[in-house]
MIMI-541731 format. One record per residue (C-alpha): residue number from 0; x, y negated, z. Coordinates in Angstrom, 2 decimals. Example, Ala and Ser with C-alpha at 12.3 -4.5 7.8 and 13.67 -1.06 7.14 Angstrom:
<sites>
SITE pos       u       v       w
SITE   0   12.30    4.50    7.80
SITE   1   13.67    1.06    7.14
</sites>
This chain:
<sites>
SITE pos       u       v       w
SITE   0  205.25   98.72  156.74
SITE   1  202.00   97.04  155.74
SITE   2  202.01   94.64  152.81
SITE   3  199.40   92.38  151.26
SITE   4  198.94   89.13  149.42
SITE   5  199.57   86.44  152.00
SITE   6  196.74   83.93  152.43
SITE   7  197.56   82.30  155.76
SITE   8  197.75   78.52  155.83
SITE   9  201.22   78.01  157.28
SITE  10  202.10   74.39  157.80
SITE  11  205.34   73.23  156.24
SITE  12  206.80   69.76  155.84
SITE  13  204.38   67.15  154.59
SITE  14  205.24   65.25  151.46
SITE  15  206.08   61.60  152.04
SITE  16  203.36   58.98  151.70
SITE  17  203.59   57.23  148.36
SITE  18  201.43   55.61  145.70
SITE  19  200.97   59.15  144.30
SITE  20  199.57   60.53  147.58
SITE  21  195.87   59.93  146.74
SITE  22  196.27   62.32  143.81
SITE  23  197.71   65.17  145.86
SITE  24  195.39   68.13  146.34
SITE  25  195.18   69.63  149.82
SITE  26  196.78   73.03  150.22
SITE  27  194.07   75.59  150.90
SITE  28  193.79   79.21  152.06
SITE  29  193.97   80.37  148.43
SITE  30  196.94   82.60  147.64
SITE  31  199.56   80.39  145.95
SITE  32  197.28   77.36  146.34
SITE  33  197.92   74.51  143.91
SITE  34  197.52   72.05  146.77
SITE  35  200.75   70.18  147.45
SITE  36  200.15   67.81  150.35
SITE  37  202.22   70.21  152.48
SITE  38  204.64   73.06  151.77
SITE  39  203.86   76.66  152.77
SITE  40  206.50   77.36  155.40
SITE  41  206.68   81.10  154.66
SITE  42  208.39   80.22  151.35
SITE  43  211.78   78.59  150.84
SITE  44  211.35   75.39  148.88
SITE  45  213.78   75.51  145.92
SITE  46  215.44   72.17  146.47
SITE  47  218.73   73.85  147.42
SITE  48  220.63   76.76  145.89
SITE  49  219.11   80.18  146.64
SITE  50  221.08   83.41  146.72
SITE  51  219.49   86.55  145.28
SITE  52  220.69   90.13  145.70
SITE  53  220.03   92.72  142.99
SITE  54  219.90   96.26  144.37
SITE  55  219.87   99.05  141.74
SITE  56  217.95  102.19  142.68
SITE  57  218.38  105.61  141.06
SITE  58  216.44  108.81  141.75
SITE  59  217.22  112.51  142.27
SITE  60  217.18  114.63  139.15
SITE  61  217.67  111.68  136.76
SITE  62  221.07  110.32  135.75
SITE  63  220.92  106.63  134.75
SITE  64  221.84  105.89  131.13
SITE  65  222.48  102.21  131.87
SITE  66  224.83  100.54  134.31
SITE  67  224.10   97.88  136.95
SITE  68  226.22   95.48  134.89
SITE  69  224.03   96.06  131.81
SITE  70  220.84   95.54  133.78
SITE  71  222.21   92.42  135.44
SITE  72  222.91   91.00  131.98
SITE  73  219.27   91.67  131.06
SITE  74  218.21   89.02  133.58
SITE  75  221.16   86.72  134.18
SITE  76  222.19   84.13  133.27
SITE  77  218.85   83.73  131.44
SITE  78  216.80   83.46  134.64
SITE  79  219.17   81.02  136.31
SITE  80  219.39   78.98  133.10
SITE  81  215.59   78.71  132.89
SITE  82  215.36   77.30  136.41
SITE  83  218.33   74.99  136.00
SITE  84  216.59   73.41  133.01
SITE  85  213.14   73.38  134.60
SITE  86  214.44   71.71  137.77
SITE  87  216.67   69.16  135.99
SITE  88  219.59   70.75  137.80
SITE  89  218.03   70.34  141.24
SITE  90  217.77   74.09  141.84
SITE  91  220.36   76.83  141.36
SITE  92  219.45   80.53  141.49
SITE  93  222.64   82.45  142.28
SITE  94  222.58   86.20  141.53
SITE  95  224.61   88.70  143.57
SITE  96  224.32   92.11  141.92
SITE  97  225.40   95.21  143.81
SITE  98  227.80   96.88  141.38
SITE  99  226.68  100.49  141.81
SITE 100  223.57  102.66  141.92
SITE 101  221.97  103.54  145.26
SITE 102  220.20  106.91  145.32
SITE 103  216.63  107.03  146.63
SITE 104  215.71  110.16  148.67
SITE 105  212.80  111.15  146.41
SITE 106  211.97  111.17  142.70
SITE 107  210.38  108.11  141.13
SITE 108  207.28  110.19  140.31
SITE 109  206.73  110.93  143.99
SITE 110  206.11  107.22  144.66
SITE 111  203.24  107.05  142.10
SITE 112  204.55  103.74  140.74
SITE 113  201.93  101.74  138.81
SITE 114  200.69   98.20  138.30
SITE 115  197.92   98.51  140.91
SITE 116  200.07  100.40  143.38
SITE 117  198.30  101.97  146.36
SITE 118  199.69  100.70  149.70
SITE 119  200.79  104.10  151.00
SITE 120  203.10  104.91  148.07
SITE 121  204.31  101.31  147.74
SITE 122  205.25  101.12  151.42
SITE 123  207.06  104.46  151.24
SITE 124  209.09  103.18  148.29
SITE 125  210.06   99.96  150.05
SITE 126  210.84  101.73  153.33
SITE 127  213.19  104.10  151.51
SITE 128  214.72  101.31  149.41
SITE 129  215.63   99.24  152.47
SITE 130  216.91  102.32  154.28
SITE 131  219.38  103.27  151.54
SITE 132  220.38   99.69  150.73
SITE 133  221.01   98.27  154.19
SITE 134  223.89  100.73  154.66
SITE 135  225.82   98.66  152.12
SITE 136  223.97   95.33  151.83
SITE 137  223.82   92.54  154.40
SITE 138  220.37   91.16  153.62
SITE 139  220.86   88.25  156.01
SITE 140  223.03   86.61  153.33
SITE 141  220.26   86.39  150.75
SITE 142  217.11   84.36  150.15
SITE 143  215.61   86.65  147.47
SITE 144  215.65   90.45  147.13
SITE 145  215.27   92.19  143.76
SITE 146  214.93   96.01  143.88
SITE 147  215.72   97.14  140.31
SITE 148  214.71  100.72  139.46
SITE 149  216.49  102.91  136.92
SITE 150  214.46  102.11  133.77
SITE 151  214.83  105.62  132.36
SITE 152  213.84  107.64  135.42
SITE 153  210.65  109.68  134.92
SITE 154  207.81  108.02  136.81
SITE 155  209.05  104.43  136.48
SITE 156  206.15  102.41  135.04
SITE 157  207.45   99.46  133.00
SITE 158  204.14   97.62  133.61
SITE 159  204.49   97.68  137.41
SITE 160  206.97   94.86  138.13
SITE 161  205.61   92.55  140.82
SITE 162  206.25   90.68  144.05
SITE 163  205.21   92.40  147.28
SITE 164  204.33   90.11  150.20
SITE 165  204.54   91.58  153.69
SITE 166  201.73   90.97  156.16
SITE 167  204.34   91.23  158.89
SITE 168  207.87   90.26  157.81
SITE 169  210.29   93.18  157.47
SITE 170  213.24   92.83  159.85
SITE 171  216.39   93.79  157.94
SITE 172  220.01   92.97  158.83
SITE 173  218.74   90.75  161.62
SITE 174  216.64   88.62  159.24
SITE 175  212.91   88.45  158.49
SITE 176  212.20   89.37  154.87
SITE 177  208.79   88.04  153.81
SITE 178  208.66   89.43  150.26
SITE 179  210.61   91.39  147.68
SITE 180  210.53   91.69  143.90
SITE 181  210.13   95.28  142.71
SITE 182  211.51   95.51  139.17
SITE 183  210.32   98.35  136.93
SITE 184  211.31   97.29  133.42
SITE 185  212.52   99.00  130.30
SITE 186  215.99   98.12  128.96
SITE 187  216.07   95.54  127.51
SITE 188  213.18   94.05  129.51
SITE 189  210.33   91.75  128.58
SITE 190  211.41   88.18  127.92
SITE 191  211.76   86.02  131.04
SITE 192  210.00   88.62  133.20
SITE 193  212.26   87.98  136.19
SITE 194  211.80   84.22  135.85
SITE 195  208.04   84.79  136.09
SITE 196  208.32   86.98  139.18
SITE 197  210.75   84.53  140.77
SITE 198  208.04   81.91  140.31
SITE 199  205.88   83.88  142.75
SITE 200  208.76   83.93  145.23
SITE 201  208.63   80.12  144.95
SITE 202  204.86   80.13  145.70
SITE 203  203.59   79.68  142.15
SITE 204  200.36   81.44  141.07
SITE 205  199.54   83.65  138.12
SITE 206  197.94   81.46  135.47
SITE 207  196.81   84.21  133.14
SITE 208  193.33   85.66  132.98
SITE 209  193.25   89.39  133.66
SITE 210  190.19   90.98  132.03
SITE 211  188.18   93.07  134.48
SITE 212  188.15   96.12  132.19
SITE 213  191.73   95.68  131.02
SITE 214  190.53   94.67  127.57
SITE 215  190.43   91.20  126.04
SITE 216  192.76   88.22  125.98
SITE 217  194.97   87.44  128.97
SITE 218  196.01   83.94  127.86
SITE 219  192.75   81.98  127.74
SITE 220  193.54   79.66  130.68
SITE 221  196.88   78.11  129.68
SITE 222  198.07   79.85  126.49
SITE 223  201.77   79.24  125.81
SITE 224  202.11   76.32  128.19
SITE 225  203.62   77.71  131.41
SITE 226  205.81   80.67  132.34
SITE 227  203.30   81.67  135.02
SITE 228  200.71   82.13  132.28
SITE 229  202.87   84.01  129.80
SITE 230  206.58   84.78  129.83
SITE 231  206.30   85.15  126.04
SITE 232  204.95   81.62  125.49
SITE 233  206.40   79.22  122.95
SITE 234  206.52   76.50  125.63
SITE 235  207.19   78.33  128.92
SITE 236  208.54   75.40  130.92
SITE 237  206.66   74.90  134.18
SITE 238  203.84   72.37  134.30
SITE 239  204.77   68.99  135.74
SITE 240  202.29   69.72  138.54
SITE 241  204.40   72.72  139.54
SITE 242  207.61   70.71  139.32
SITE 243  206.06   68.14  141.65
SITE 244  204.99   70.91  144.03
SITE 245  208.46   72.46  144.06
SITE 246  210.20   69.15  144.74
SITE 247  211.82   68.71  141.32
SITE 248  209.82   65.57  140.51
SITE 249  209.89   62.68  142.91
SITE 250  206.66   60.98  143.91
SITE 251  207.81   57.88  142.03
SITE 252  207.78   59.94  138.82
SITE 253  204.06   60.65  139.23
SITE 254  201.48   58.07  138.14
SITE 255  198.30   58.34  140.20
SITE 256  195.64   56.68  138.05
SITE 257  192.94   55.09  140.18
SITE 258  190.03   52.78  139.51
SITE 259  187.57   52.57  136.65
SITE 260  189.81   50.28  134.59
SITE 261  192.31   53.06  134.06
SITE 262  195.98   52.68  133.21
SITE 263  198.51   52.29  130.44
SITE 264  201.75   54.19  131.00
SITE 265  204.74   55.72  129.30
SITE 266  205.38   59.42  129.81
SITE 267  208.80   60.88  129.18
SITE 268  208.98   64.40  127.73
SITE 269  208.60   66.87  130.56
SITE 270  211.65   68.79  129.38
SITE 271  214.03   65.81  129.24
SITE 272  216.45   65.24  132.11
SITE 273  214.92   63.19  134.90
SITE 274  216.31   59.69  135.17
SITE 275  215.20   58.31  138.50
SITE 276  211.97   56.50  137.78
SITE 277  210.79   53.20  139.06
SITE 278  207.64   51.30  138.20
SITE 279  208.30   48.55  135.66
SITE 280  206.13   46.50  133.31
SITE 281  205.18   48.09  130.01
SITE 282  207.46   47.43  127.07
SITE 283  207.63   44.00  125.48
SITE 284  205.19   43.69  122.62
SITE 285  202.71   46.19  124.03
SITE 286  199.07   45.07  124.25
SITE 287  198.41   43.25  127.53
SITE 288  196.53   45.40  130.04
SITE 289  192.91   44.63  130.73
SITE 290  192.07   43.25  134.18
SITE 291  192.53   45.93  136.81
SITE 292  194.47   48.30  134.53
SITE 293  197.48   49.90  136.23
SITE 294  200.85   49.82  134.52
SITE 295  203.67   52.27  135.08
SITE 296  207.27   52.74  133.99
SITE 297  208.11   52.98  130.30
SITE 298  210.54   55.78  129.59
SITE 299  212.26   55.51  132.98
SITE 300  211.34   58.86  134.44
SITE 301  207.54   59.04  134.70
SITE 302  206.69   62.67  133.91
SITE 303  203.16   63.21  135.19
SITE 304  199.92   61.25  135.26
SITE 305  197.09   62.40  137.53
SITE 306  193.43   61.40  137.75
SITE 307  191.50   62.57  140.80
SITE 308  188.14   64.01  139.74
SITE 309  186.90   65.63  142.94
SITE 310  187.87   66.87  146.42
SITE 311  189.56   69.91  144.90
SITE 312  190.27   68.90  141.29
SITE 313  192.44   66.60  139.23
SITE 314  193.12   66.00  135.56
SITE 315  196.86   66.04  134.82
SITE 316  198.71   64.73  131.77
SITE 317  202.28   65.33  130.64
SITE 318  204.31   65.02  127.45
SITE 319  205.58   68.25  125.88
SITE 320  208.40   68.18  123.31
SITE 321  210.72   70.60  121.51
SITE 322  213.45   70.39  124.15
SITE 323  215.04   72.63  126.77
SITE 324  212.87   75.57  127.76
SITE 325  210.27   74.43  125.20
SITE 326  212.49   74.30  122.13
SITE 327  210.03   76.57  120.26
SITE 328  206.89   74.61  121.22
SITE 329  204.08   74.88  118.67
SITE 330  202.80   71.28  118.80
SITE 331  204.24   68.25  120.58
SITE 332  202.17   65.63  122.34
SITE 333  200.31   64.85  125.56
SITE 334  199.06   68.01  127.22
SITE 335  195.95   67.61  129.37
SITE 336  194.93   70.16  131.99
SITE 337  192.67   70.58  135.01
SITE 338  194.06   71.69  138.38
SITE 339  191.92   73.40  141.07
SITE 340  193.44   73.40  144.55
SITE 341  191.21   76.11  146.02
SITE 342  191.25   78.63  143.16
SITE 343  193.13   81.87  143.77
SITE 344  196.14   83.02  141.81
SITE 345  194.84   84.75  138.69
SITE 346  191.48   83.00  138.86
SITE 347  192.34   80.00  136.72
SITE 348  193.87   77.45  139.13
SITE 349  195.05   75.54  136.05
SITE 350  193.16   75.28  132.76
SITE 351  194.64   73.64  129.67
SITE 352  192.10   71.39  127.91
SITE 353  192.08   71.69  124.14
SITE 354  192.18   68.35  122.32
SITE 355  191.50   70.25  119.07
SITE 356  188.87   72.87  120.00
SITE 357  187.91   73.61  116.40
SITE 358  191.37   74.52  115.18
SITE 359  194.38   76.60  116.16
SITE 360  198.10   76.71  115.41
SITE 361  201.10   79.04  115.20
SITE 362  198.92   82.08  114.68
SITE 363  201.80   84.50  114.14
SITE 364  203.91   83.34  117.10
SITE 365  201.62   81.84  119.76
SITE 366  200.30   84.05  122.55
SITE 367  196.94   82.23  122.18
SITE 368  196.71   80.17  118.96
SITE 369  193.46   78.53  120.07
SITE 370  195.52   76.46  122.54
SITE 371  198.61   76.18  120.34
SITE 372  197.52   72.71  119.18
SITE 373  196.04   71.62  122.52
SITE 374  198.12   68.41  122.98
SITE 375  196.83   64.96  122.03
SITE 376  198.93   63.51  119.20
SITE 377  199.90   59.90  118.46
SITE 378  196.88   57.95  117.21
SITE 379  194.35   60.35  118.74
SITE 380  191.83   59.94  121.55
SITE 381  190.56   62.85  123.63
SITE 382  187.73   62.70  126.16
SITE 383  187.81   65.37  128.84
SITE 384  184.52   67.29  128.77
SITE 385  182.49   66.86  131.92
SITE 386  184.77   64.32  133.59
SITE 387  184.68   61.41  131.16
SITE 388  188.44   60.80  131.36
SITE 389  189.50   59.33  128.01
SITE 390  193.09   59.74  126.86
SITE 391  194.51   57.70  123.97
SITE 392  198.07   58.25  122.74
SITE 393  199.04   54.89  121.28
SITE 394  202.56   55.53  120.03
SITE 395  205.87   57.25  120.64
SITE 396  208.94   55.25  121.60
SITE 397  212.36   55.53  119.93
SITE 398  213.52   57.52  122.99
SITE 399  210.78   60.12  122.46
SITE 400  208.40   59.02  125.23
SITE 401  204.67   58.55  124.67
SITE 402  202.67   55.40  125.41
SITE 403  199.33   56.59  126.79
SITE 404  196.16   54.78  127.79
SITE 405  193.88   56.49  130.32
SITE 406  190.39   55.28  131.07
SITE 407  187.61   56.73  133.17
SITE 408  184.11   56.86  131.77
</sites>
C-alpha cells in the first residue's frame, strides 16, 4: 500500500466570479497549494458536517493504562470547538469514537514508528490497522479516519503524529480512503494537535519552518498567528486566507484592492461572527476618499483585504482581536502577511510581516516573541518591504472593527 505526499493537480469546483476574483491565486502543483481559484477534488471541502471515526489500537505485550473514553476526551470536544469557532459555525466536525481497544498483530516497536517514518514500516502499520479495524468498523460511513495508538506502548513515538496521503486510494468497506491521521501522542497530548492534523485533512499546509539539522527555531514564518504554524500559539485561529480557501468566508467579505490609488476599508475582527457583508460607503464623518480610491463595507462583515503583488503572490491584511480562538492573543491590530501560491507546505507559503521589527512581545508566552507584536496598531503606518504597499490604521470603531487605508507605492 504505497503512500506519499499528494501533489497532483486535481480539478475541483471553481470559485464563483466576483470582485475578489482578481486577487485569487491559482492553485499549483505544490502540496497543499495556497492557490484558491479551484478546490482540490481529492479533499472534502468543509462546508458541510464531516464525520470522523477514532480507532484505538493496542499492541501485544502491553496493556493500555488509559481507556478509549479518556483518549477521546483528550481531543474532543476541543477539536470540534476550534473548528466551529474558526468557521463561524459553517463547519461541524463530528467524532465517532470506537469504544474499545483493537489489538494489532505485532508490537509497536516492530513498526519502527518515528517522525520521518520509512514507507515499508508505515505501510505495514496501516495495512494491519485497517485489517483489524474493518472487522468492526464500516469505514464507508466516515469522512476522516484517526488511528490512535496506545500512548504507553513501548515503541510509540509521541513526535510521530501525522497525516498519511495515499498515492492510490485505499479501498476499505467499499469506499476509497485517500488519507488517514496516525496519532501517536502522550496522554494528555500536545495542545490542539488533532486540530492541526485535521487542517491537513482539509488541505491546509504546514506553516512552520523545520530546520534542516533539527536545531533552531521552528516558528520564524508565522509565529503565533495560525494553528498550522504552531498549535501552541497565542492566536491559533486560521488566517483569513485559509478561511476564504475553505469556504468559510464569502467572496463579498474579501476586499480585493486594485489600482494605484488604493482603498479605505473597515475590517471586522477575524474572530468575530460573520455577519453577511455587503459593500457600503464608509462611515459618516470619515475623510472623503481621494479620486480612484476604493471603498468597502464598514463593520458589515469584511474580514480580509488582499493586494495582488505578482503572478504567485499577494499581500493580505486582517484584524486580529482577543476573541474566540484568539482570546490569548499577544497584540491586537491589523496583521499583514505575504502569501505564495506555488510554495510547498513547510517551505513558507505564508510569511507574517512584522510591523515592529525592532521589538518583541510576550516573551514568556509567545512561541516566537519577535512576531508577537507584528500587527499594525491604531495610528501607525507600515510599509511592506519590497512591495511598497503602505498600510495605515486610522482608528477603531465602537464595534471593534478597524478603519484601514491601503495605498500602493
